[in-house]
C-alpha positions, 0 to 999 in steps of 0.5 A: 092785173087791172091796175097794171092795165090802167097804168099802161093806158094812162102812160099811153094817153100821156104820151099822146098828149105830148106835143110833137116836139116833145114826142120827138125828143122822148128817149133821146139823150140831152147832149152837152159838148165840152170844147177844151184845150186838153193839149197845149199850155192850157191843159191844166185848165181844160182838165179842171174844167172837165172835172168841174162839169162832171162833178156838177152833173153828178151832184145836180142829178144825184148821180143819175145823169138824167134830166127831164127823164133823159140821159145826159151825154157829155161829148168832150173835144180837144181844140189843142188851143188852135182857133181853127180847131175851136171853130171846127169842133164846135161846128162838128158838135152841132152839125154831126153830134147834134149837141143841144148846148156847148161849153167852151173853150179854155182860151179867149181866142178860141172862144171868139172863133166859136162865137159865130158858130153858135149864132149860125146853128142857133144853139147856146154856147156857155163861155167857160173859162174864156173871159175876154170882155169882147165875148159879152161885148163887141163879139157877143150874140144872143146865143152866148152866155157866161156863168164865169166872170169876165175880164172887167169883173176880175179887174174890179176885184184887183183894183180894190187893192189899190189906193190913190197915188199908187203906180202900176205897170202891166205885163200881159200876152200880146193877144185878145186875153192880155189886151182885153185884160189891160183895158178892163183894168184901166176901165176898172180904175176909172169906175172905182175913181182911183187916181193911179199912175199908169207907168208902163204896158208891156205886151209880149208873146204868150210863148215867152220864157225869158222875161229879162229884157221885158222886165228891164223896161218895166224897171226903168220906168218904175224904179224912180217913182214915188209911192207904192209900185205894183206889177199887174201880171195878166197871164194864163199858164204857165204863170210867170210870177215866180220866174219874174221874181228871180229878177228881183223886182222888190229891189225897186219896191215893186210888188205883184198884183194878179188879176184873176188869181191863178189855178192852184198849180200855178199859185203854189210857186208863189209861196214866200212872194208878196202877191195879192189881187182879185180872184174868181174862186178859192176853195176855202172862201165860199161858205155854202153846202154846194161848195162844201160838197165840191171841196169834199168830193174833189179831195176824195176823187183827186186828193187835192182841193178844187181849182178855180177852173173846176169851180168854173166848169161846175158853175157852167154846168149848174147854169145849164141844168138850172136853165133846162129845168126852168125851161122844161126843154132843151129847145134853144128859144125856150132856154134863152127865155128861161136863162135871161135874168135867171138866178141860179146856185153855184159853189160861190153862192147865187149868181144871176144872168143879166138879160142885156148881155147874158153875163153872170153877176157874182161875188169876187174875192180880194186875196193875199198870199199867206205868209205861213200856210199850214198845208200844201194848198193853204195858199190864199188869205181872204182880204174881202169878199166883194159883192156883185152890187159893188162891181159896176160892170158896164153893158156894152152890147146893143140889142 
């Protein structure tokens, strides 16, 4: 009885010793909002991102969904791939749901609409899986972090496949994702000092389903060129490489290069095609305990290996959990101070946020499609793991 009274008194004194802000938060859940494009062409990305976030929170809290002795509440919202919805839903998450931090969204146009909202409310937006360079460049503010890669990192990994004298044409959607992707690739070629001939750029609507006229312009520009010829496809979902292959670019000696790879559902139709490039993640490439758990658990729950968007969602949540643990708080200024320069564990291994622009520095992978995969999802062959130290990603923000 006496021992119980001592424990009770000690607990009471501990509570009184807490600062007022901590007392106010005691017992309240930590609210994380996930904005994703669950309706529309990016629905697979949204599905896999959410799976990754949930798996990470499960793994990193040992199934308790508790952090700092507070329950974690995940609030998921569908922006339907509409920028006005992206902005409105993040505003709702911060103003009405009182979210402490947010993750999103599935496309760069939506993320650009969300960026000013994070600044207005003074809360962190973890960019995932939007990769436009401008989000850690011209559109950046101090509340934006990105644990995933940016367009330039994808481009550097893909540019590693090229040599001097090669020829390149681009096919990309006519909005910020495609335009930033092409610019990033050109900048990556400059950074790697490769002497590559840039033959043509074709920007087309994201809704395009008939690529005949667009590809004919590319064929006309490339068919008589000497040296290796590559078509760099920068696209989201559904990925058009298989459909474009039906127009027989190989008759002109044109091979495919994919920037960022593709999710498994979109890469699967590439079987039998000569496709290579750089990718953020493929489930069989990283060798570490966290990725081993992710692959095994994802197969157990969903009967398929994890996708690069699953790994992206997992990585975003891992960064948030590491930041909250380091800060000992969800107070935004403390989180920013803790996360700038922070190193954290992910399914890809260690990553580190740069202080200057909050971009995570990380390994990338150069891949080729396997000629003789042994199973349904045995798709990519690792050509080379490219360490972060070999990727000169420029800092373009001014602080």
